[in-house]
N, C-alpha and C positions, 0 to 999 in steps of 0.2 A: 694938582699937577701929578701926572703919572710918573712913577719912579722907573718904570720899565715899559718899553714900547717895541712893537714889531717894526723893524726898519727895512727888511728886505726878505723876499721869498724867491728862491731858485727852484725850478722844476726840471727834472731829468727823466728821460725815458730810458729804462734799462731793457735790453733784449739779450737773453742768454739761452742758447740752445740747451735742451735737456740731453742727458747721456743716451737716453733711448725714449721712444714715445711712451707717454703716460695715457692710458686708454681707460675711459669711463663710459657709462651708458650714454652720456650726452655727447660723446665723440672723442677723437684722439687729440692730444696736446703734444706739440713738438718743441715748443719754446716757452720760456718764462718771460713774460712782458710785464713790467711794473713801472710805476711812477714814484720817484723819490722826491721828497720835499726837504729842502734845507732852509730853515727859517732863522734869520739873524735878528738880534735885539740890540737896543741901545746900551745895554750893560755888557755887551760882548759875549753873551751866552748864545750858542747856536743849538737849535733843535733839529733833530732828524726824524723823518717819517717816511713810510713806504706803504704802497698798496699794490695789489695784484688784481686788477679788474678781470672779472670773469663774465664774458658777454652773455652766455646762456643762463647765468644765475642772477647777476645783479644789473645786467643791461648796460654795462660800461666797458670801455676798452682803455688801453693806455693812451690812445690818441684823444678820446673824449675827456680823459682825466686831465691831460695837459691844457685843453681848452677851458674846461670848467674851473681848473685850478687858478687860472688867471682872474676869473670872476671872484673867486674866494680871496685871492691875494688883495684885490682892490679894497674889499670891505675890511680886511684885517690890518692893513698897513696903518701904523700909528696907534694901534690899540694895545691894551695891556694883555700880554700872553698868559699872565697868571690867573686872570679871571676866566677860567676855561669854560664854565657854564655859559657865560655871556658870549664867548667866541663861538660856541656851538650854536647858540641862537642866531648870531650874526650870519653864520654860514647857511643855516636852514632858512633864514629870511631871504637869502639871495636866490636859492634854487631848491626845488623839491627833490627828494631822493638823492641820487649820486652819492650813495653811502660809501662807496669804495674810495673815491678821491678825498672825501671829507675825513675818512679814517686816517689818511696819511697826514693831513693837517692836524687832526686831533692828536696823533702820536707825537708830532713835533712839538705841540704845545705841552704835552706831558713831559717830554724830554727836557724842555726848558724849565718847567716848574720843578721837576725833581732835581735838576742841576742847581737851580737857584736855592733850593732847600739843602743842598749838599748831601742828598740821599740817593741811593740806588732806587730805581723806579718801584721795585716791589715794596720797599719800606715806605716810600712816599704814599703808596696806595694802601698802606696798613697791613701788608703781608709780611711773610717771613720765608726763610729758605729751609725750614726744618724738614719738610717732606721731600721724598725722592720723586723727581720728575723723570720719567722714561718714556720715550716716544715709541709708538708702533712703527711699522714699515709696511707699505702698501703694495699689493699685487694688482696689476692692471687686468682688465677684462681680456680674455683670450681663450684659447682652447684649453680643455681640462689638463692636458699633458703639459702645456707651456706654463699654466698657472701653478701646477703642482711643482714643477721644477723651480720656478721663481720662489715659491713659498719655502722650499727646502733650502735655498740659498739664504733667505732671510733668517730662517731658524739657525743656520750654521754661523751667521754673523752675530748671533746672540741677542737679537731683539726679543723683548719679552712678550710681544703680542704681534700677530700678523693681521693686518687689515686687508680685506678682499673686496675689490670692486666687482659688483655683479649687476643685475638688472637688465640682462639681455636674454629674456626668456626664462620663466620660472623653472621649468623642468630642466633646462640646460644648466641653470644656475645650481641646482641641486647636484648635478653631476660634477660641476666644477668644484664645489665644496667637498664632495665625496673623494674626488681625486686628490685634493689637497690634504685631506685628513689621512688618506692612505699613505701619503708621502711623509708627512711631518708627525704623525701620531695624534693622539687625542688630547694630550696634556697641555700643549701650548695654546693659549686662548686665541680664538679668531673673532674679528669684528667684520661685519659685512655692511656694505654701503650700496644700496640699489640706485641711488641718485635719481629717484622718481620713475624708475624703469618699469614698474608693474602696474596693472590695474587692481582694483580692490580684491576681487575673488582670487586672482592669481597670487596676490601678496599673501593672503590668508593660507592658501594651499601650500605655497612655497615655504612660508615660515614654519608651518607645522611639519613639513617634510625635513626641514633643517634642524629640528629639535635634537636629534641624537648627536649632533656634531659639535657640542660645546661652544656655542656662539654667545659672546658677551652681549651684543646688541645688534640691531639692524637700523641703519640710518635711512631715513626718507624713503619708505617703500613705494609711495605713490606720488602722482603729480602734485605739486605744491598747492594748486588751486582746488584740489579735492580734499582739503584739510578736514572738512566735516566728516569724511569717511574714516579718519584716523582713530576715533574712539572705538569704532566697530572692529577695526583691525587689532588694536591694542587689546581689546577684550578677548579675542580669540587666539592671539599669538602666544606661543610658549616662550618666545624670545622677546626681551625688552625692546621697545621702540624708542629710537632717538630721533628727535626732530632736527633737521638741518635747514634745508631750503625754505621750509615753512617757518623757521625761527630766525627772523632777521633782527628785530630789535626788541625793546622791552614791551612794546604793545603786543607783539606776536607772542611773547612768552606768557603774558597775562591771558591772552586768548586761549592758548594751548592748555594752560592750567585750568581755566574755567571749563573748558570742554572735556578735560580728562583725556587729552588726545595722545599723550606720550608719557613715557617713563623717565626720559632723560632729554637734555637739550645739548646742542652743539653750538657754541658761540664762536663766531669768526668776526674779527674787527671789520673786515671788508663788507660784511652784511650789516653790522650794528651801526656803522658810522664812526666807530672808534671806541676808545677806552671809556669815555664818559658814559655812553649809553650801555656799554657792556657791564659796567659796575651796577647799574640798575637792574639789568637782566640777572646778574648774580644774586642780588638781594631778593628778587622775586623767587628765584629757584631755591634759595636757602629757606625762605618762609614756607615754601611748599615741600620742603625736605626732598628736593629733586637733585639728582646727581648731574654733573656738568662735564662736558668735554670742551677743551679749548682746541680749536682746529685752525687750519690754514688753507689758503689757495696755493699759489705758486710764488710766494714771497721769498726773498733772500734771507740770509741770517740777520739782516737789520731788523725787519719787522718780526721775524721769528723770535728774536731776543725780547722784543716787547711782549709777544705772546707768552713767553716763558715767565717774564716778570708777573704778568697778570695771573698766570696759573698758580702763583704763590699766595694768592690773595683770598682764598676761601677753602675750607675743608671739604666743601661740596664739589670742588674741581678735582676729579679723580682719574680722568681720562685725558691723554695728551696725544695729539696728532700733528707732530712737528717734523715730518720726514721729508717734505718736498724739497727743501733746500739741499738735501743730500743728493738730489737727482740732477743738480745743475752741472754743466760741463765746466763751469768756472765759478769761483767764489769771489765776489767783488767786495767783501766786507772785511773791515779791520776791527779787531776786538770782538765783542759780542759773546753770546752763548757758545759753548763748545760741546760738540758731540763726543761723548766718552764711550767706553766699551759697553756693550749690551744695551745700547740705546739711551744711556743715562745722559741727561742734560745738565750742564754746569752753568748756572746763571751768574752773570758778572756782578761784582759788588761795587763797581765804579759809580759815581753820581750819574743820574739819568738812566737812559737805556744802556749806555756803555758800548754802543756800536756805531760805526760810521761807514759810509762808502769810501773806498780808497780814492785818493785824489787822482791817481793815474788812470783809474777806471772812469771817473767822471770826465776827465779830459778826452777820453776816447769816445764818449757818447755826446759831447757838445756839438 
């Protein structure tokens, strides 16, 4: 007889306008749309999860998440939330893919398990809070002058790293970075993210041209389906290559390692299907002595807090991209991680994730 069982699942669609448009090579974003999962158990423990589906990357939307979430609810009701591996198999047996909405359920399961153990999530996962976690802040694609002005504001706010969205024409991208460097100087590190925006030769030419500008790494230079070209780009690039869209789950990580396709990987729970698969991705990266970034889509501080817990779980996790919740026009979260000065992230020590969606906000979206 099971001592703990899932008794109820509530799904909510969150819609929060951004303070200003967030523009990447795949198109502009004006609002954050996510699905929140609230999972109740027979022991009175409630787990929370959230996903931010990104249609052009994982082929899901908040609306499809609500529909698929009901299929997942049916298979999980009455089952033990502490047997997380079995619950992942249950969900994968219901429907292929749909990693974003599965990640929200996975997150709720881990929240329950950590609360049941009386531990903050990072400790439940075997991590600690000894290292400093500081997020970058992102400059949207725009004119060189606008991007330079935005970068200067980010530097003035004390963020330790500036992330720059590019991928809208290699030659123009070089001018964008040049303008930013002229504005902020050479010392503050830049990260660039092409979001699949270049073709192979353009990527090689652009990366070589960007060498003088102190670039930490370049995320996803070419289309995800052209991953066989990544080893050629990596071999000629003076800038480390980070796989993002090509790096969905542990199977992708193994493929990228076998190919020698990248220097670093970017793990997002909305791509991996959740924490369970992300932990396997981390183990593979550790075995390959590969550095890791934990990233985000447009999640609120609820999911962002789970990401921060995960970031405490490996010395190989050295890059943190947790800025998008700062772009929201409204914060619906109670508790959770806190943004401190200079981009520092304070991870909560309460049992579980340590964050919930405010009840008054949930009532407004029902």
